[in-house]
C-alpha positions in Angstrom: 0.0 0.0 0.0 2.3 2.7 -1.2 0.2 5.7 -2.0 2.5 8.5 -3.0 6.0 7.0 -2.7 8.6 8.2 -5.1 10.8 5.5 -6.8 13.6 6.6 -4.5 11.5 5.9 -1.4 10.4 2.6 -2.7 14.1 1.7 -3.4 15.0 2.7 0.2 12.2 0.6 1.6 13.3 -2.5 -0.4 16.9 -2.0 0.6 15.9 -1.6 4.3 13.8 -4.7 4.1 16.6 -6.7 2.6 19.1 -5.4 5.2 16.7 -6.3 8.0 16.2 -9.9 6.7 20.0 -10.4 6.3 20.6 -9.1 9.9 17.9 -11.4 11.2 19.6 -14.4 9.5 22.9 -13.4 10.9 21.5 -13.1 14.4 19.8 -16.5 14.1 23.1 -18.1 13.0 25.0 -16.6 15.9 22.4 -17.7 18.4 22.4 -21.2 17.0 26.2 -21.3 17.2 26.2 -20.1 20.8 23.7 -22.8 21.7 25.7 -25.4 19.9 22.9 -26.4 17.7 23.9 -27.5 14.2 21.2 -27.2 11.5 
């Protein structure tokens, strides 16, 4: 639901979303490593 977003704002949103998912993956990997769980 982007009403009046410029292409630049849409690009920023997608980049932020991608960064957030990568950061979440990294955090999950680190937590698993600390718990000694191998997946």
